[in-house]
C-alpha positions in Angstrom: 21.8 -6.6 -16.0 25.4 -5.3 -15.9 28.3 -7.6 -15.3 30.5 -7.3 -12.2 33.2 -5.3 -13.9 30.8 -2.7 -15.4 28.9 -2.5 -12.1 32.1 -1.8 -10.1 33.2 0.8 -12.7 29.9 2.7 -12.4 29.9 2.4 -8.6 33.3 4.1 -8.5 32.0 6.9 -10.7 28.7 7.2 -8.8 30.5 7.4 -5.4 32.6 10.2 -6.9 29.5 12.3 -7.5 28.7 11.2 -11.1 24.9 11.5 -11.3 24.7 9.9 -14.7 26.4 6.8 -13.3 23.8 6.7 -10.5 21.0 6.9 -13.0 22.5 4.2 -15.1 22.8 1.9 -12.1 19.2 2.5 -11.1 17.9 1.9 -14.7 19.9 -1.3 -15.1 18.9 -2.6 -11.7 15.2 -1.7 -12.1 14.2 -5.4 -12.2 16.0 -6.0 -9.0 14.3 -3.1 -7.2 10.9 -4.2 -8.5 11.5 -7.8 -7.4 12.1 -6.6 -3.8 9.3 -4.1 -3.5 6.5 -6.4 -5.0 6.3 -8.3 -1.7 5.0 -5.1 -0.1 2.2 -4.4 -2.6 -0.5 -5.4 0.0 0.6 -2.8 2.5 -1.6 0.0 1.2 1.1 1.9 -0.6 1.0 2.6 -4.4 3.5 0.8 -6.6 5.1 4.1 -7.8 5.7 5.2 -4.2 7.1 1.8 -3.4 9.5 2.0 -6.4 10.7 5.5 -5.3 11.3 4.1 -1.8 13.1 1.1 -3.2 15.2 3.4 -5.4 16.1 5.5 -2.4 17.4 2.4 -0.6 19.3 1.5 -3.7 21.0 4.9 -3.8 22.0 4.4 -0.2 23.5 1.1 -1.2 25.5 2.8 -3.9 26.9 5.4 -1.5 27.8 2.9 1.2 29.0 -0.2 -0.7 32.6 -1.2 -0.4 34.3 -4.2 -2.3 35.9 -5.1 1.0 32.5 -6.4 2.2 33.2 -9.5 0.2 29.7 -9.7 -1.4 28.2 -8.9 -4.7 26.7 -5.4 -4.9 23.3 -6.8 -5.7 23.4 -9.0 -2.6 24.3 -5.9 -0.5 21.6 -3.8 -2.2 18.6 -6.1 -1.5 18.4 -5.5 2.3 19.0 -1.8 1.8 16.0 -1.6 -0.6 13.8 -3.6 1.7 14.9 -1.7 4.7 13.9 1.7 3.2 10.4 0.3 2.5 10.1 -1.3 5.9 11.2 2.0 7.6 8.6 4.0 5.7 5.8 1.5 6.6 6.9 1.6 10.3 7.1 5.4 10.5 4.0 6.1 8.3 1.5 3.5 9.2 -1.8 3.4 7.3 -4.4 5.6 8.9 -7.6 3.8 9.8 -10.8 5.8 10.0 -13.5 4.8 12.4 -17.0 3.8 11.1 -18.6 6.6 13.1 -16.3 9.2 11.4 -17.2 7.8 7.9 -20.9 8.0 8.7 -20.5 11.6 9.9 -18.7 12.4 6.6 -21.6 11.0 4.7 -24.1 13.1 6.6 -21.9 16.2 6.1 -21.8 15.5 2.3 -25.6 15.2 2.2 -26.0 18.5 4.1 -23.6 20.2 1.7 -25.6 19.0 -1.3 -28.8 20.2 0.3 -27.3 23.5 1.1 -26.0 24.0 -2.4 -29.4 23.3 -3.9 -31.1 25.7 -1.5 -28.6 28.6 -1.4 -26.5 27.9 -4.6 -23.2 28.2 -2.6 -21.0 25.9 -0.6 -21.5 26.1 3.2 -18.5 27.3 5.2 -16.9 25.1 7.8 -18.5 27.2 10.5 -22.0 26.7 9.1 -21.4 22.9 8.9 -20.0 22.9 12.5 -23.1 24.7 13.8 -25.4 22.4 12.0 -23.8 19.3 13.5 -22.8 20.9 16.9 -19.2 20.2 16.3 -15.9 22.1 16.3 -14.4 23.3 13.0 -11.5 20.9 13.6 -13.9 17.9 13.9 -15.7 18.9 10.7 -12.4 19.2 8.7 -11.2 15.8 10.1 -14.5 14.1 9.1 -14.5 15.6 5.6 -10.8 14.6 5.1 -11.6 11.0 6.1 -13.5 10.5 2.9 -10.7 11.8 0.7 -8.3 9.3 -0.9 -4.7 10.4 -0.3 -2.9 11.7 -3.4 0.4 10.3 -4.3 3.2 12.8 -4.8 4.2 10.8 -7.8 0.8 10.9 -9.6 1.1 12.2 -13.1 -0.9 15.4 -13.8 -1.1 17.8 -16.8 0.1 21.4 -16.8 -1.2 24.3 -18.8 0.7 23.2 -21.9 -0.8 19.7 -21.7 2.5 18.1 -20.7 2.3 15.6 -17.9 4.6 15.7 -14.9 4.8 14.4 -11.3 3.0 16.3 -8.6 6.3 16.6 -6.7 7.9 18.4 -9.6 5.4 21.2 -9.6 6.8 23.0 -6.5 10.5 22.7 -7.2 12.2 26.1 -7.2 13.9 27.5 -10.3 17.4 26.9 -9.1 16.8 23.2 -8.2 18.0 20.5 -10.6 15.2 18.2 -11.7 17.1 15.0 -11.0 16.1 11.9 -9.1 17.9 12.6 -5.8 16.3 16.1 -5.5 12.9 14.6 -6.0 13.6 12.0 -3.3 14.6 14.8 -0.8 11.5 16.9 -1.7 9.3 13.9 -1.3 10.6 13.3 2.2 10.3 16.9 3.2 6.6 17.3 2.1 5.7 14.0 3.8 7.3 15.3 7.0 5.0 18.4 7.1 2.2 18.5 9.6 -1.1 17.3 8.1 -2.6 20.8 7.8 0.5 22.3 6.1 0.7 19.3 3.7 -3.0 19.7 2.8 -2.5 23.4 2.0 0.4 22.6 -0.3 -1.5 19.8 -2.0 -4.6 21.9 -2.5 -2.7 25.0 -3.7 -0.1 23.6 -6.0 -1.3 20.1 -6.9 -5.1 20.6 -7.2 -4.8 24.2 -8.4 -7.2 25.7 -5.8 -7.2 29.4 -5.1 -6.3 30.7 -1.6 -10.0 31.7 -1.2 -11.2 28.2 -2.0 -8.7 26.7 0.5 -9.7 29.2 3.1 -13.4 28.3 2.7 -12.6 24.6 3.0 -10.5 25.0 6.1 -12.8 27.6 7.7 -10.2 30.4 8.0 -9.6 33.7 6.2 -7.8 34.1 2.9 -5.1 36.2 4.6 -4.3 33.4 7.0 -3.9 31.0 4.1 -1.6 33.4 2.3 0.6 33.8 5.4 0.6 30.0 6.0 1.5 29.3 2.3 4.5 31.7 2.4 5.6 30.2 5.7 5.4 26.6 4.5 7.3 27.4 1.2 10.0 29.2 3.2 10.3 26.2 5.5 10.7 23.8 2.5 13.3 26.1 0.9 15.3 26.3 4.1 15.3 22.5 4.6 16.3 22.0 0.9 19.2 24.4 1.3 
């Protein structure tokens, strides 16, 4: 851990816009961030996501701290770290899926397997909806209920075999690959409506084609293409 003099020196630089000073403060105070977030490990949020939330709270502490407060920086930072995590839990509560929905998802999966064996192709959403006398939206919801959410901070491989975070894969060419940008992008993607978020995840994080996504959502490829462009433009505008 840094002593008080070095901490204050780095704080002054960080508050003046020095990104390296911010990164140094985060790295040196990583044990403090981890000690705060570990109490929230039983809330259904992955450790990496908790750490990113805690780091965001720590960044806010850096930006807002003033020596005139009369407390050590670490003392001031702790409630800021905890507050960011609590705010996320409050605003993004864990979604609970009913037993009947889970049972429907199992039935749909069995039907898909049977259909594949018989026709050697995946049934469309419309075919599944007709089989179970449901709307297309109800089918998509039931199928999604059996999928485990993917963390935006999961490491994945690219074409060159190099691992990177999912969130890094849709950064535009003119965006810096620094910590703060990732935090902003994380928040923006999480704020998207469920359908738009799913399209981005499937298209850019799971490397599915527009045709595959269209089949899964029960719409045309043209619609997916238009939606994809609209969502990316929305993200770019918000980032700017």
